[in-house]
Each structure stands twice: as C-alpha cells, then as structure tokens.
C-alpha positions as CSV (number, residue, x, y, z in Angstrom):
1,X,-30.6,17.0,-36.4
2,X,-28.4,14.1,-35.2
3,X,-25.1,15.8,-34.8
4,X,-24.0,16.3,-31.2
5,X,-22.1,19.3,-30.1
6,X,-18.8,18.1,-28.5
7,X,-18.4,19.0,-24.9
8,X,-15.2,19.0,-22.8
9,X,-14.2,20.5,-19.5
10,X,-11.8,20.5,-16.6
11,X,-12.6,18.4,-13.4
12,X,-11.2,19.6,-10.1
13,X,-12.0,20.6,-6.5
14,X,-11.9,23.6,-6.3
15,X,-12.1,24.6,-9.9
16,X,-13.6,28.2,-10.1
17,X,-10.0,29.6,-10.4
18,X,-9.1,27.6,-13.4
19,X,-8.0,29.4,-16.6
20,X,-8.5,26.4,-18.8
21,X,-12.1,27.5,-19.8
22,X,-10.7,30.8,-21.1
23,X,-7.9,28.9,-22.9
24,X,-10.1,26.4,-24.7
25,X,-12.9,28.9,-25.2
26,X,-10.4,31.1,-27.1
27,X,-9.5,28.2,-29.4
28,X,-13.1,27.2,-30.0
29,X,-14.0,30.8,-31.0
30,X,-10.8,31.2,-33.1
31,X,-11.4,28.0,-35.1
32,X,-15.2,28.4,-35.4
33,X,-15.9,25.1,-33.6
34,X,-19.3,24.4,-32.3
35,X,-18.3,23.0,-29.0
36,X,-18.0,24.0,-25.3
37,X,-15.5,23.6,-22.5
38,X,-16.7,24.1,-19.0
39,X,-15.4,24.0,-15.4
40,X,-16.7,21.0,-13.4
41,X,-16.4,21.1,-9.6
42,X,-16.3,17.4,-8.5
43,X,-15.7,16.2,-5.0
44,X,-13.2,13.4,-4.5
45,X,-15.8,10.7,-3.7
46,X,-17.9,11.5,-6.8
47,X,-15.2,11.2,-9.5
48,X,-15.9,7.6,-10.6
49,X,-19.6,8.3,-11.1
50,X,-18.9,11.6,-12.9
51,X,-16.5,9.9,-15.3
52,X,-19.1,7.3,-16.1
53,X,-21.8,9.9,-16.7
54,X,-20.0,12.5,-18.8
55,X,-19.8,10.5,-22.0
56,X,-23.5,9.9,-21.9
57,X,-24.0,13.7,-21.5
58,X,-22.1,14.4,-24.7
59,X,-18.6,14.9,-23.4
60,X,-15.8,13.8,-25.6
61,X,-13.2,14.2,-22.9
62,X,-11.9,16.3,-20.1
63,X,-8.8,17.7,-18.3
64,X,-8.2,16.6,-14.7
65,X,-6.6,18.7,-12.0
66,X,-6.0,18.6,-8.3
67,X,-7.0,16.4,-6.4
68,X,-8.1,13.9,-9.1
69,X,-5.0,13.2,-11.3
70,X,-4.0,9.9,-9.6
71,X,-7.5,8.6,-9.3
72,X,-8.3,9.5,-12.9
73,X,-5.5,7.3,-14.1
74,X,-6.7,4.4,-11.9
75,X,-10.3,4.8,-13.2
76,X,-9.3,4.8,-16.8
77,X,-9.6,1.7,-19.0
78,X,-6.4,2.4,-20.9
79,X,-3.5,4.8,-20.5
80,X,-0.5,6.0,-22.4
81,X,3.0,4.9,-21.3
82,X,3.9,8.4,-20.1
83,X,0.8,8.7,-17.9
84,X,1.7,5.4,-16.3
85,X,5.3,6.4,-15.7
86,X,4.2,9.7,-14.2
87,X,1.5,8.0,-12.2
88,X,-1.2,10.5,-12.9
89,X,-3.4,11.7,-15.7
90,X,-4.3,15.3,-16.7
91,X,-6.1,14.5,-20.0
92,X,-8.9,12.0,-20.6
93,X,-10.5,11.0,-23.9
94,X,-13.9,9.3,-23.9
95,X,-14.3,6.7,-26.6
96,X,-16.4,3.6,-27.4
97,X,-13.9,1.5,-25.5
98,X,-14.0,3.6,-22.4
99,X,-11.8,6.2,-20.9
100,X,-8.2,6.6,-22.1
101,X,-5.8,8.6,-19.9
102,X,-2.8,10.6,-20.9
103,X,-0.5,13.1,-19.1
104,X,0.6,16.1,-21.2
105,X,2.2,18.1,-18.4
106,X,5.7,17.1,-19.3
107,X,5.2,17.8,-22.9
108,X,3.9,21.3,-21.9
109,X,6.8,21.8,-19.6
110,X,9.4,21.1,-22.3
111,X,7.7,23.0,-25.0
112,X,7.4,26.1,-22.8
113,X,11.2,26.0,-22.2
114,X,12.0,25.4,-25.8
115,X,9.8,28.3,-27.0
116,X,10.7,30.8,-24.3
117,X,14.4,30.0,-23.7
118,X,15.6,29.5,-27.3
119,X,18.5,27.1,-27.5
120,X,17.7,25.4,-24.1
121,X,18.3,21.7,-24.0
122,X,17.8,19.2,-21.3
123,X,21.2,17.8,-22.1
124,X,22.9,21.1,-21.2
125,X,23.7,20.0,-17.6
126,X,22.1,19.1,-14.3
127,X,18.6,20.2,-13.5
128,X,17.6,21.3,-10.0
129,X,14.0,20.6,-9.0
130,X,12.3,22.0,-5.9
131,X,9.3,19.9,-4.9
132,X,8.4,16.2,-5.2
133,X,4.6,16.2,-5.9
134,X,2.6,15.3,-9.0
135,X,4.0,18.2,-11.1
136,X,7.5,17.3,-10.2
137,X,6.9,13.7,-11.4
138,X,5.9,15.0,-14.8
139,X,8.9,17.3,-15.0
140,X,11.3,14.5,-13.9
141,X,10.0,12.1,-16.5
142,X,10.1,14.6,-19.3
143,X,13.7,15.7,-18.4
144,X,14.9,12.1,-18.1
145,X,13.4,11.2,-21.5
146,X,14.9,14.3,-23.0
147,X,18.4,13.4,-21.9
148,X,19.1,15.3,-18.7
149,X,22.4,13.9,-17.3
150,X,21.4,14.5,-13.6
151,X,18.3,15.7,-11.7
152,X,18.9,17.2,-8.2
153,X,15.8,17.0,-6.1
154,X,14.8,18.7,-2.9
155,X,11.5,18.6,-1.0
156,X,10.5,19.8,2.4
157,X,9.7,16.2,3.2
158,X,12.8,14.3,2.2
159,X,11.0,10.9,2.2
160,X,9.0,12.0,-0.9
161,X,12.2,12.9,-2.8
162,X,13.8,9.6,-1.8
163,X,10.8,7.7,-3.1
164,X,11.1,9.4,-6.5
165,X,14.8,8.6,-6.6
166,X,14.1,4.9,-6.0
167,X,11.4,4.9,-8.7
168,X,13.3,6.9,-11.4
169,X,16.8,5.7,-10.9
170,X,20.4,6.6,-10.6
171,X,20.2,10.0,-12.3
172,X,18.2,11.4,-9.4
173,X,20.2,12.9,-6.5
174,X,18.3,13.8,-3.3
175,X,19.3,17.0,-1.3
176,X,18.0,18.2,2.1
177,X,15.6,21.1,1.9
178,X,17.5,23.2,4.4
179,X,20.6,23.0,2.2
180,X,18.7,23.0,-1.1
181,X,20.6,26.2,-2.4
182,X,23.7,24.1,-2.7
183,X,22.2,21.9,-5.4
184,X,22.1,25.0,-7.7
185,X,25.9,24.9,-8.1
186,X,26.6,24.0,-11.7
187,X,22.9,23.5,-12.5
188,X,21.9,24.3,-16.1
189,X,18.2,24.4,-15.3
190,X,16.3,25.2,-12.1
191,X,12.6,24.5,-11.7
192,X,10.1,25.3,-8.9
193,X,7.3,22.8,-8.9
194,X,6.0,23.7,-5.4
195,X,3.3,26.2,-4.5
196,X,5.8,28.4,-2.7
197,X,5.6,32.0,-4.1
198,X,2.0,31.6,-5.3
199,X,-0.4,34.3,-4.4
200,X,-1.7,33.5,-0.9
201,X,1.1,30.9,-0.2
202,X,4.4,31.2,1.7
203,X,7.2,32.8,-0.2
204,X,10.0,30.8,-1.9
205,X,12.9,31.2,0.5
206,X,15.7,29.0,-0.7
207,X,18.8,31.2,-1.4
208,X,19.8,31.3,-5.1
209,X,23.3,32.7,-4.7
210,X,24.8,29.5,-6.1
211,X,22.9,29.8,-9.3
212,X,24.9,30.5,-12.5
213,X,23.8,33.4,-14.7
214,X,23.9,30.9,-17.6
215,X,21.1,28.9,-16.0
216,X,17.5,28.8,-17.3
217,X,15.0,29.2,-14.5
218,X,11.4,28.1,-14.6
219,X,8.6,28.5,-12.1
220,X,5.4,26.4,-12.6
221,X,3.5,29.0,-10.6
222,X,1.9,31.7,-12.7
223,X,0.0,33.7,-10.1
224,X,1.8,36.1,-9.9
225,X,3.3,35.9,-13.3
226,X,6.7,36.9,-12.1
227,X,7.2,35.1,-8.8
228,X,9.9,36.0,-6.2
229,X,11.8,32.9,-7.4
230,X,11.9,34.2,-11.0
231,X,12.6,37.8,-10.0
232,X,15.6,36.8,-7.9
233,X,17.0,34.6,-10.7
234,X,16.5,37.4,-13.2
235,X,18.5,39.8,-10.9
236,X,21.3,37.2,-11.1
237,X,21.3,37.4,-14.9
238,X,19.5,34.1,-15.6
239,X,17.0,33.6,-18.4
240,X,13.6,33.1,-16.7
241,X,10.5,31.4,-18.0
242,X,7.1,31.8,-16.3
243,X,4.5,29.0,-15.8
244,X,1.8,30.2,-18.2
245,X,3.4,28.6,-21.2
246,X,3.3,25.1,-19.6
247,X,-0.5,25.6,-19.1
248,X,-0.9,26.6,-22.7
249,X,1.2,23.9,-24.3
250,X,-0.1,21.0,-22.2
251,X,-3.6,21.9,-23.5
252,X,-2.8,21.4,-27.2
253,X,-3.0,17.5,-27.4
254,X,-6.3,17.3,-25.6
255,X,-8.0,20.0,-27.7
256,X,-6.8,18.3,-30.9
257,X,-8.2,15.0,-29.8
258,X,-11.5,16.3,-28.6
259,X,-12.3,18.9,-31.3
260,X,-10.3,17.6,-34.3
261,X,-8.1,20.7,-34.8
262,X,-4.5,21.1,-33.6
263,X,-4.5,24.7,-32.1
264,X,-1.8,27.3,-32.1
265,X,-0.1,28.7,-29.0
266,X,0.6,32.4,-29.6
267,X,0.4,35.8,-28.0
268,X,-3.3,36.1,-28.6
269,X,-3.9,32.9,-26.6
270,X,-1.6,34.1,-23.8
271,X,-3.5,37.4,-23.6
272,X,-6.8,35.6,-23.4
273,X,-5.7,33.4,-20.6
274,X,-4.1,36.3,-18.6
275,X,-7.1,38.6,-19.1
276,X,-8.7,39.7,-15.8
C-alpha cells in the first residue's frame, strides 16, 4: 500500500481546550474520509522546527492558534493577500513548494453573522469593535472589505487601537476605553473581540445603554455560549450571535483543502462541537 492517510491538526500553546479536533473529527466521520485531525501542543520556540517536520510525517496542513498566528505567517513560504493584510495566519497548507498561509477568521466571522442574523449587512451602518488584538484585525479587514462605512474601535490600551487606525485608514475611529459605551450610539453592529466575559476571565463591563435595539451584537467568546455581553444586548432587544459559528465557518476552507471535500456547517456539527 502506497497511499498515505492525510493528517491535519491544530497547533497552539496551550491546546488541550481546543474544540477543533471535535469539529474536524465530526466531518471526517460524516464524509467517510480516512484521515485524522489532532491537537498539537507546541511551545513558541519550537514552531519553526515543527512546521518543517509535519509534512514529512504525513501532515497535509494545520490550523494555528494562540500564540503562533503571527509567527506562522512569517515562517510560511507564500501567503494569501488576506493573511498578509491581517498580519497573521490561522490555516496552513503543506505542499511541494512549502507552507502556504491563509487567514479564514474574517470569512468565518462574516458567514456567522450572515447565517445567524438574516439580512445583516456590513453596509448597514457603523460597527463598534471592542479589542485590538489578532481577532480584531481579522474582523476589521473583513468588515472593511465588505463595505462597512465606519469602524469604531476601543481597546484598554489605546496605543494598539491607534496603530490599527494608522494601518487600516480613515474609516477607523479610535475611542477611549473608559468612554467606550458612547461609540455604540448609532452603531449597526457591535462585536466583542476581547477575552472579557470568557469563563475564568474578568467580566465585560462596558455599559451598553447607548446600543440601539436594531443593532446586531456578536461576541467572539463562546465559553460560556451566552456571555454577559450578549445577555445584556438581548435584554435591550438586539439580535445576538454567539461565537461558535465563527469557529465552525472558519474551519471550512482548511478542511476542503486538506481532505478534498467542502463540508457543511449545520446543527449536527454545532452539537458535536458543543458536546461536553
């Protein structure tokens, strides 16, 4: 037998908490594909060596998560335009010409909103984003490309917001964190990209009283599934979208490239990922 079973995985540190193995495992089983997807705990100093070794071990690609997304892009031989604009990679494909990097987080973000807030459009009005880290970069690029007229940005460290404004241009408006609630006035979309509200983290404490009930509100955090941010927005009458959908949809392009089948995102996949 000369056929090699395709292998893929998710590289991070830590990684034991990742739901990606359950996600891809569900698809592999559903489509009857003889492949495997595994969690790979890799320390920061070992990433370059690991990425050189994985293809020789039968890996066709991998996902990359914290803290490796920026380094993975730098270590790749080629990269998509969107990965370069975002400045980080979350999906790697191993081929005869080396490692190719992509970033599908923004695609997953947009598809999650389109599926779970029917009729939502980036062009509906200003978007208010809390946070200025790697996830925020992906959200900003996707919203700009999809036609958002203005992005209001607040981060606990203002310098990081200002750096993104310089990089991404005039449609970015920076707000101070201690007055971040004001940027919700007239916003059509509000997104939390920080870890605030995640299980074990500090609560999200920005007041939402300026938020319109017509706004769509999304939290990238999905543990717990309904964060305090989403619960408060729902109480105001807003449509809310949890963060699980972004995880599901960002995974589709990688699976298709690695295993040759474009998978479906449906309630069965969601149930598999959320199972205890």
